[in-house]
C-alpha beads as a LAMMPS data file, in Angstrom:
LAMMPS data file: protein, C-alpha beads

325 atoms
324 bonds

1 atom types
1 bond types

-500.0 500.0 xlo xhi
-500.0 500.0 ylo yhi
-500.0 500.0 zlo zhi

Masses

1 110.0

Atoms # bond

1 1 1 -0.089 -0.053 -0.032
2 1 1 2.926 2.175 0.656
3 1 1 4.429 1.521 -2.937
4 1 1 1.203 2.448 -4.594
5 1 1 0.906 5.450 -3.007
6 1 1 4.767 6.599 -3.583
7 1 1 3.695 9.325 -5.719
8 1 1 2.053 11.491 -3.118
9 1 1 4.347 14.633 -1.901
10 1 1 4.785 13.127 1.780
11 1 1 5.397 15.611 4.562
12 1 1 6.655 12.464 6.535
13 1 1 5.168 8.875 6.789
14 1 1 4.863 6.050 8.924
15 1 1 4.776 2.292 8.094
16 1 1 4.122 -0.653 10.552
17 1 1 4.827 -3.817 8.706
18 1 1 4.908 -7.797 9.951
19 1 1 8.317 -8.771 11.165
20 1 1 10.167 -10.341 8.023
21 1 1 8.708 -8.555 5.279
22 1 1 10.870 -6.780 2.889
23 1 1 11.352 -3.055 4.048
24 1 1 10.254 -0.763 1.110
25 1 1 12.874 2.135 0.522
26 1 1 10.643 5.401 0.536
27 1 1 11.806 8.565 1.115
28 1 1 10.528 10.428 4.429
29 1 1 8.832 7.292 5.672
30 1 1 9.950 5.652 8.830
31 1 1 9.669 1.903 9.051
32 1 1 8.690 -0.178 12.107
33 1 1 8.085 -3.741 12.164
34 1 1 5.768 -5.640 14.675
35 1 1 4.669 -9.182 15.562
36 1 1 1.850 -11.060 13.263
37 1 1 -0.521 -12.988 14.062
38 1 1 -0.045 -12.398 17.687
39 1 1 1.055 -9.312 18.972
40 1 1 4.223 -8.871 21.510
41 1 1 6.254 -6.146 22.791
42 1 1 7.070 -4.842 19.351
43 1 1 3.438 -4.299 18.555
44 1 1 3.249 -2.057 21.847
45 1 1 5.833 0.140 20.733
46 1 1 4.425 0.182 17.291
47 1 1 1.447 1.520 18.730
48 1 1 3.021 4.046 20.979
49 1 1 5.133 5.340 17.729
50 1 1 1.669 5.314 15.819
51 1 1 0.226 7.500 18.537
52 1 1 2.938 9.494 18.933
53 1 1 2.954 10.235 15.148
54 1 1 -0.704 11.313 15.139
55 1 1 -0.053 13.807 18.053
56 1 1 2.498 15.749 15.921
57 1 1 -0.406 16.893 13.384
58 1 1 -3.133 19.896 13.886
59 1 1 -6.415 20.829 12.333
60 1 1 -5.113 21.992 9.234
61 1 1 -3.003 18.971 8.407
62 1 1 -4.432 15.783 6.877
63 1 1 -3.382 12.308 7.622
64 1 1 -3.848 9.551 5.231
65 1 1 -4.246 6.270 6.593
66 1 1 -3.706 2.943 4.738
67 1 1 -5.094 0.157 6.325
68 1 1 -5.208 -3.785 5.928
69 1 1 -6.003 -7.203 7.551
70 1 1 -3.301 -7.833 10.180
71 1 1 -3.391 -4.253 11.702
72 1 1 -5.006 -5.486 14.876
73 1 1 -1.846 -7.655 15.776
74 1 1 0.679 -4.918 14.465
75 1 1 -0.796 -2.168 16.576
76 1 1 -1.437 -3.617 20.152
77 1 1 -1.758 -1.343 22.939
78 1 1 -3.783 -2.610 25.734
79 1 1 -6.163 -0.204 27.549
80 1 1 -5.087 1.201 30.797
81 1 1 -4.688 -1.401 33.750
82 1 1 -4.883 -4.561 31.528
83 1 1 -1.433 -5.995 30.601
84 1 1 -0.325 -7.195 27.139
85 1 1 -0.074 -10.761 28.791
86 1 1 -3.755 -10.741 29.856
87 1 1 -5.106 -9.233 26.507
88 1 1 -3.135 -11.772 24.600
89 1 1 -4.312 -14.762 26.731
90 1 1 -8.092 -13.359 26.216
91 1 1 -7.856 -13.295 22.712
92 1 1 -6.472 -16.501 22.365
93 1 1 -8.992 -18.132 24.492
94 1 1 -11.290 -16.677 22.083
95 1 1 -9.657 -17.925 19.017
96 1 1 -8.948 -21.400 20.136
97 1 1 -12.681 -21.582 20.561
98 1 1 -13.156 -21.142 16.852
99 1 1 -14.649 -17.272 16.971
100 1 1 -14.943 -15.504 13.669
101 1 1 -12.393 -12.803 12.843
102 1 1 -15.569 -10.262 13.524
103 1 1 -15.852 -11.768 16.838
104 1 1 -11.832 -11.649 17.713
105 1 1 -11.703 -8.105 16.384
106 1 1 -14.635 -6.739 18.664
107 1 1 -12.590 -8.404 21.628
108 1 1 -9.435 -6.588 20.573
109 1 1 -11.339 -3.010 20.419
110 1 1 -12.618 -3.444 23.754
111 1 1 -9.398 -4.364 25.179
112 1 1 -7.136 -1.786 23.378
113 1 1 -6.078 1.817 23.794
114 1 1 -5.944 2.413 19.832
115 1 1 -8.201 0.421 18.405
116 1 1 -11.970 1.118 17.782
117 1 1 -11.102 4.937 16.347
118 1 1 -8.834 5.354 19.641
119 1 1 -5.913 5.835 17.490
120 1 1 -7.747 8.522 15.386
121 1 1 -8.728 10.376 18.235
122 1 1 -5.418 11.092 19.293
123 1 1 -5.134 13.731 16.794
124 1 1 -7.045 16.847 15.965
125 1 1 -5.934 16.493 11.967
126 1 1 -8.420 15.508 9.448
127 1 1 -8.199 11.724 8.451
128 1 1 -8.572 9.901 5.164
129 1 1 -8.307 6.033 5.670
130 1 1 -8.215 3.517 2.542
131 1 1 -8.916 0.001 3.527
132 1 1 -8.235 -3.411 2.199
133 1 1 -11.037 -5.678 3.709
134 1 1 -10.315 -9.135 4.971
135 1 1 -14.003 -9.102 6.929
136 1 1 -17.232 -10.191 5.769
137 1 1 -19.346 -7.525 4.855
138 1 1 -16.330 -5.129 4.349
139 1 1 -17.375 -2.878 7.192
140 1 1 -13.950 -0.412 7.721
141 1 1 -14.629 -0.194 11.516
142 1 1 -13.652 -4.121 11.695
143 1 1 -10.690 -4.062 9.535
144 1 1 -7.722 -4.200 11.949
145 1 1 -10.295 -3.244 14.716
146 1 1 -10.629 0.030 13.193
147 1 1 -8.044 2.261 14.854
148 1 1 -8.401 5.464 12.456
149 1 1 -12.279 4.915 11.925
150 1 1 -13.629 7.638 14.706
151 1 1 -16.858 9.106 12.929
152 1 1 -15.457 12.459 12.782
153 1 1 -16.766 15.385 10.475
154 1 1 -14.526 15.867 7.480
155 1 1 -12.829 12.299 7.617
156 1 1 -12.968 10.167 4.673
157 1 1 -13.093 6.302 5.040
158 1 1 -13.094 4.149 1.569
159 1 1 -13.060 0.386 1.129
160 1 1 -10.625 0.223 -1.927
161 1 1 -10.399 -3.349 -2.460
162 1 1 -11.587 -6.740 -0.439
163 1 1 -11.405 -10.342 -0.606
164 1 1 -14.027 -10.029 -3.428
165 1 1 -12.041 -7.978 -5.409
166 1 1 -9.168 -11.164 -5.664
167 1 1 -11.948 -13.607 -6.616
168 1 1 -13.468 -11.507 -9.506
169 1 1 -9.603 -10.852 -10.654
170 1 1 -9.287 -14.569 -10.623
171 1 1 -12.450 -15.526 -12.267
172 1 1 -11.221 -13.109 -14.948
173 1 1 -7.756 -14.773 -15.348
174 1 1 -9.399 -18.122 -15.437
175 1 1 -11.809 -17.325 -18.136
176 1 1 -8.843 -15.788 -20.292
177 1 1 -7.063 -19.069 -19.474
178 1 1 -9.948 -20.792 -21.288
179 1 1 -11.656 -21.988 -18.288
180 1 1 -15.445 -21.433 -16.976
181 1 1 -15.353 -19.604 -13.673
182 1 1 -17.534 -20.132 -10.862
183 1 1 -17.790 -18.197 -7.410
184 1 1 -18.861 -20.105 -4.698
185 1 1 -22.017 -19.277 -3.390
186 1 1 -21.250 -17.621 -0.051
187 1 1 -18.151 -16.893 1.777
188 1 1 -15.785 -19.312 3.541
189 1 1 -16.359 -19.577 7.363
190 1 1 -16.627 -21.845 10.106
191 1 1 -14.122 -24.634 11.019
192 1 1 -11.432 -25.029 8.355
193 1 1 -11.373 -28.577 8.006
194 1 1 -15.391 -28.802 7.591
195 1 1 -15.600 -26.140 5.067
196 1 1 -12.736 -27.851 3.112
197 1 1 -15.037 -30.755 2.937
198 1 1 -18.102 -28.613 1.847
199 1 1 -16.137 -26.684 -0.760
200 1 1 -14.827 -29.853 -1.926
201 1 1 -18.176 -31.433 -2.417
202 1 1 -19.341 -28.426 -4.401
203 1 1 -16.269 -28.866 -6.515
204 1 1 -17.157 -32.395 -7.345
205 1 1 -20.397 -31.270 -8.891
206 1 1 -18.447 -29.067 -11.292
207 1 1 -18.614 -29.827 -15.330
208 1 1 -15.395 -30.336 -16.609
209 1 1 -13.148 -27.321 -17.777
210 1 1 -14.701 -25.419 -14.737
211 1 1 -12.886 -23.497 -12.076
212 1 1 -14.815 -22.826 -8.798
213 1 1 -13.564 -19.948 -6.481
214 1 1 -14.161 -18.668 -2.969
215 1 1 -13.100 -16.625 -0.486
216 1 1 -13.298 -15.702 3.109
217 1 1 -11.740 -16.729 6.369
218 1 1 -12.241 -19.744 8.450
219 1 1 -11.417 -20.778 11.985
220 1 1 -9.540 -23.353 13.644
221 1 1 -10.450 -24.626 17.076
222 1 1 -7.062 -25.270 18.413
223 1 1 -5.701 -28.131 21.074
224 1 1 -3.495 -27.055 23.997
225 1 1 -0.274 -27.628 21.962
226 1 1 -0.826 -27.431 18.525
227 1 1 1.752 -28.224 16.084
228 1 1 2.772 -26.706 12.772
229 1 1 -0.157 -25.410 10.451
230 1 1 -2.725 -22.885 9.665
231 1 1 -6.258 -22.440 8.235
232 1 1 -5.811 -23.021 4.860
233 1 1 -3.519 -26.021 5.274
234 1 1 -6.497 -27.631 7.347
235 1 1 -9.018 -26.451 4.475
236 1 1 -7.212 -28.425 1.996
237 1 1 -6.667 -31.780 4.231
238 1 1 -10.383 -31.448 4.563
239 1 1 -10.820 -31.080 0.903
240 1 1 -8.344 -33.681 0.019
241 1 1 -10.574 -36.259 2.160
242 1 1 -13.584 -35.291 0.674
243 1 1 -12.257 -35.909 -3.028
244 1 1 -10.429 -38.971 -1.855
245 1 1 -10.004 -41.349 -4.776
246 1 1 -11.044 -39.002 -7.776
247 1 1 -8.977 -38.137 -10.787
248 1 1 -10.219 -35.052 -12.125
249 1 1 -10.469 -32.476 -9.329
250 1 1 -7.396 -30.278 -7.900
251 1 1 -7.796 -27.764 -5.129
252 1 1 -5.327 -25.021 -4.045
253 1 1 -6.362 -23.015 -0.483
254 1 1 -4.120 -20.088 0.304
255 1 1 -3.890 -17.081 2.368
256 1 1 -3.775 -13.851 0.583
257 1 1 -0.788 -12.664 2.945
258 1 1 1.382 -15.441 1.707
259 1 1 1.708 -16.736 5.019
260 1 1 -0.702 -19.276 6.814
261 1 1 -0.725 -19.607 10.491
262 1 1 2.813 -20.759 11.386
263 1 1 3.358 -23.123 8.696
264 1 1 5.840 -20.700 6.649
265 1 1 3.581 -21.349 3.632
266 1 1 0.933 -19.635 2.013
267 1 1 -1.368 -22.811 1.622
268 1 1 -1.255 -26.089 0.114
269 1 1 -2.592 -28.132 -2.779
270 1 1 -4.819 -31.226 -2.768
271 1 1 -6.355 -33.904 -4.921
272 1 1 -7.753 -37.146 -4.817
273 1 1 -4.849 -38.862 -4.218
274 1 1 -3.364 -37.016 -1.229
275 1 1 -4.663 -39.119 1.206
276 1 1 -3.432 -42.262 -0.009
277 1 1 0.193 -40.732 -0.533
278 1 1 0.369 -39.395 2.930
279 1 1 -0.758 -42.947 4.100
280 1 1 2.121 -44.661 1.797
281 1 1 4.783 -42.081 3.218
282 1 1 3.552 -43.263 6.893
283 1 1 1.768 -40.007 7.844
284 1 1 -1.541 -40.108 9.739
285 1 1 -3.910 -37.320 8.229
286 1 1 -6.510 -37.713 11.120
287 1 1 -3.597 -37.519 13.744
288 1 1 -2.045 -34.635 11.804
289 1 1 -5.771 -33.045 12.218
290 1 1 -6.066 -33.900 16.039
291 1 1 -2.625 -32.289 16.310
292 1 1 -3.130 -29.269 14.223
293 1 1 0.330 -30.233 12.767
294 1 1 -0.667 -30.317 8.821
295 1 1 2.441 -28.431 7.500
296 1 1 4.589 -31.598 7.445
297 1 1 2.139 -33.711 5.830
298 1 1 1.952 -31.456 3.016
299 1 1 5.921 -30.651 2.975
300 1 1 6.433 -34.632 2.576
301 1 1 4.046 -34.644 -0.020
302 1 1 5.816 -31.540 -1.838
303 1 1 2.433 -30.022 -2.336
304 1 1 2.693 -26.636 -0.138
305 1 1 2.455 -23.484 -1.965
306 1 1 5.313 -21.391 -0.482
307 1 1 5.244 -17.639 -1.791
308 1 1 7.082 -15.796 0.846
309 1 1 4.938 -12.229 2.128
310 1 1 2.531 -11.083 -0.651
311 1 1 2.560 -7.513 0.687
312 1 1 -1.240 -7.716 1.188
313 1 1 -3.965 -9.040 3.615
314 1 1 -7.318 -9.783 2.268
315 1 1 -8.107 -13.002 3.957
316 1 1 -8.041 -16.557 2.303
317 1 1 -9.080 -18.103 -1.115
318 1 1 -9.779 -21.556 -2.364
319 1 1 -9.755 -22.655 -5.959
320 1 1 -10.983 -25.969 -7.191
321 1 1 -10.486 -27.241 -11.020
322 1 1 -12.127 -30.088 -12.778
323 1 1 -9.949 -31.379 -15.510
324 1 1 -11.137 -32.194 -18.700
325 1 1 -10.752 -35.923 -19.489

Bonds

1 1 1 2
2 1 2 3
3 1 3 4
4 1 4 5
5 1 5 6
6 1 6 7
7 1 7 8
8 1 8 9
9 1 9 10
10 1 10 11
11 1 11 12
12 1 12 13
13 1 13 14
14 1 14 15
15 1 15 16
16 1 16 17
17 1 17 18
18 1 18 19
19 1 19 20
20 1 20 21
21 1 21 22
22 1 22 23
23 1 23 24
24 1 24 25
25 1 25 26
26 1 26 27
27 1 27 28
28 1 28 29
29 1 29 30
30 1 30 31
31 1 31 32
32 1 32 33
33 1 33 34
34 1 34 35
35 1 35 36
36 1 36 37
37 1 37 38
38 1 38 39
39 1 39 40
40 1 40 41
41 1 41 42
42 1 42 43
43 1 43 44
44 1 44 45
45 1 45 46
46 1 46 47
47 1 47 48
48 1 48 49
49 1 49 50
50 1 50 51
51 1 51 52
52 1 52 53
53 1 53 54
54 1 54 55
55 1 55 56
56 1 56 57
57 1 57 58
58 1 58 59
59 1 59 60
60 1 60 61
61 1 61 62
62 1 62 63
63 1 63 64
64 1 64 65
65 1 65 66
66 1 66 67
67 1 67 68
68 1 68 69
69 1 69 70
70 1 70 71
71 1 71 72
72 1 72 73
73 1 73 74
74 1 74 75
75 1 75 76
76 1 76 77
77 1 77 78
78 1 78 79
79 1 79 80
80 1 80 81
81 1 81 82
82 1 82 83
83 1 83 84
84 1 84 85
85 1 85 86
86 1 86 87
87 1 87 88
88 1 88 89
89 1 89 90
90 1 90 91
91 1 91 92
92 1 92 93
93 1 93 94
94 1 94 95
95 1 95 96
96 1 96 97
97 1 97 98
98 1 98 99
99 1 99 100
100 1 100 101
101 1 101 102
102 1 102 103
103 1 103 104
104 1 104 105
105 1 105 106
106 1 106 107
107 1 107 108
108 1 108 109
109 1 109 110
110 1 110 111
111 1 111 112
112 1 112 113
113 1 113 114
114 1 114 115
115 1 115 116
116 1 116 117
117 1 117 118
118 1 118 119
119 1 119 120
120 1 120 121
121 1 121 122
122 1 122 123
123 1 123 124
124 1 124 125
125 1 125 126
126 1 126 127
127 1 127 128
128 1 128 129
129 1 129 130
130 1 130 131
131 1 131 132
132 1 132 133
133 1 133 134
134 1 134 135
135 1 135 136
136 1 136 137
137 1 137 138
138 1 138 139
139 1 139 140
140 1 140 141
141 1 141 142
142 1 142 143
143 1 143 144
144 1 144 145
145 1 145 146
146 1 146 147
147 1 147 148
148 1 148 149
149 1 149 150
150 1 150 151
151 1 151 152
152 1 152 153
153 1 153 154
154 1 154 155
155 1 155 156
156 1 156 157
157 1 157 158
158 1 158 159
159 1 159 160
160 1 160 161
161 1 161 162
162 1 162 163
163 1 163 164
164 1 164 165
165 1 165 166
166 1 166 167
167 1 167 168
168 1 168 169
169 1 169 170
170 1 170 171
171 1 171 172
172 1 172 173
173 1 173 174
174 1 174 175
175 1 175 176
176 1 176 177
177 1 177 178
178 1 178 179
179 1 179 180
180 1 180 181
181 1 181 182
182 1 182 183
183 1 183 184
184 1 184 185
185 1 185 186
186 1 186 187
187 1 187 188
188 1 188 189
189 1 189 190
190 1 190 191
191 1 191 192
192 1 192 193
193 1 193 194
194 1 194 195
195 1 195 196
196 1 196 197
197 1 197 198
198 1 198 199
199 1 199 200
200 1 200 201
201 1 201 202
202 1 202 203
203 1 203 204
204 1 204 205
205 1 205 206
206 1 206 207
207 1 207 208
208 1 208 209
209 1 209 210
210 1 210 211
211 1 211 212
212 1 212 213
213 1 213 214
214 1 214 215
215 1 215 216
216 1 216 217
217 1 217 218
218 1 218 219
219 1 219 220
220 1 220 221
221 1 221 222
222 1 222 223
223 1 223 224
224 1 224 225
225 1 225 226
226 1 226 227
227 1 227 228
228 1 228 229
229 1 229 230
230 1 230 231
231 1 231 232
232 1 232 233
233 1 233 234
234 1 234 235
235 1 235 236
236 1 236 237
237 1 237 238
238 1 238 239
239 1 239 240
240 1 240 241
241 1 241 242
242 1 242 243
243 1 243 244
244 1 244 245
245 1 245 246
246 1 246 247
247 1 247 248
248 1 248 249
249 1 249 250
250 1 250 251
251 1 251 252
252 1 252 253
253 1 253 254
254 1 254 255
255 1 255 256
256 1 256 257
257 1 257 258
258 1 258 259
259 1 259 260
260 1 260 261
261 1 261 262
262 1 262 263
263 1 263 264
264 1 264 265
265 1 265 266
266 1 266 267
267 1 267 268
268 1 268 269
269 1 269 270
270 1 270 271
271 1 271 272
272 1 272 273
273 1 273 274
274 1 274 275
275 1 275 276
276 1 276 277
277 1 277 278
278 1 278 279
279 1 279 280
280 1 280 281
281 1 281 282
282 1 282 283
283 1 283 284
284 1 284 285
285 1 285 286
286 1 286 287
287 1 287 288
288 1 288 289
289 1 289 290
290 1 290 291
291 1 291 292
292 1 292 293
293 1 293 294
294 1 294 295
295 1 295 296
296 1 296 297
297 1 297 298
298 1 298 299
299 1 299 300
300 1 300 301
301 1 301 302
302 1 302 303
303 1 303 304
304 1 304 305
305 1 305 306
306 1 306 307
307 1 307 308
308 1 308 309
309 1 309 310
310 1 310 311
311 1 311 312
312 1 312 313
313 1 313 314
314 1 314 315
315 1 315 316
316 1 316 317
317 1 317 318
318 1 318 319
319 1 319 320
320 1 320 321
321 1 321 322
322 1 322 323
323 1 323 324
324 1 324 325
């Protein structure tokens, strides 16, 4: 987003990126890194830097804010009287229960000193917020927990792209390559493994040469000591289980930010042979799911999609191709 706005004559700027992302070379832009998907002390320092940055501007100034999914973790300063450890524990409990991104962001807002417009209220400057949405319904107040959406007269807030934007672009690309695209009837949500099975059942009904495209954000109800994996990998495993034994369906599930959970991958490919191939390698897919340790399974299969950080975050996508015989 910062690269896209490089033509603006900045007075000065502040960029806060996930740790490990490439650092852009932009004039007059101070770049900080913070933790994602779980906040740590670097997230607190980033929030404090943002509050100090906003406080430097007055009523005659304009602050352009570029907000994407992931902001909730990158800017994390607990409200007064609450420790970061207590805030993380509360969010972890809710996330482990399989709560949606909307439910998580509402809790984050209640526990935060910067979310739900509180960062915006730290300045008297006008604010223009351009938002990349990763939440169902694309409510900008819920994306990244809405740190700059304060509802003040003169402010402007616009959602400029979303998960749906990516689906439509993917459909156009599929058509250009000679496939017939279909969009999944609803957004992906709920437990990732189960949603993968539902998506695969719909894929099995495709006509040859069709591509099914879906997007959203599923959940994973974690065990006490989860292994290495993520939502998209569990989605792909569920899809593989559903289409087990078929020969004409290929599925890809991936996160738009290029990082699925703690797997180090964007997502994974699956087809009708994935389950039997994993068993032939001595891997029990059911145990991998129970331990939330799906990365080793797909790595051994050679079916991980590894892209590195993409520079955006608008949720997850899934594709299914019914091949022509």
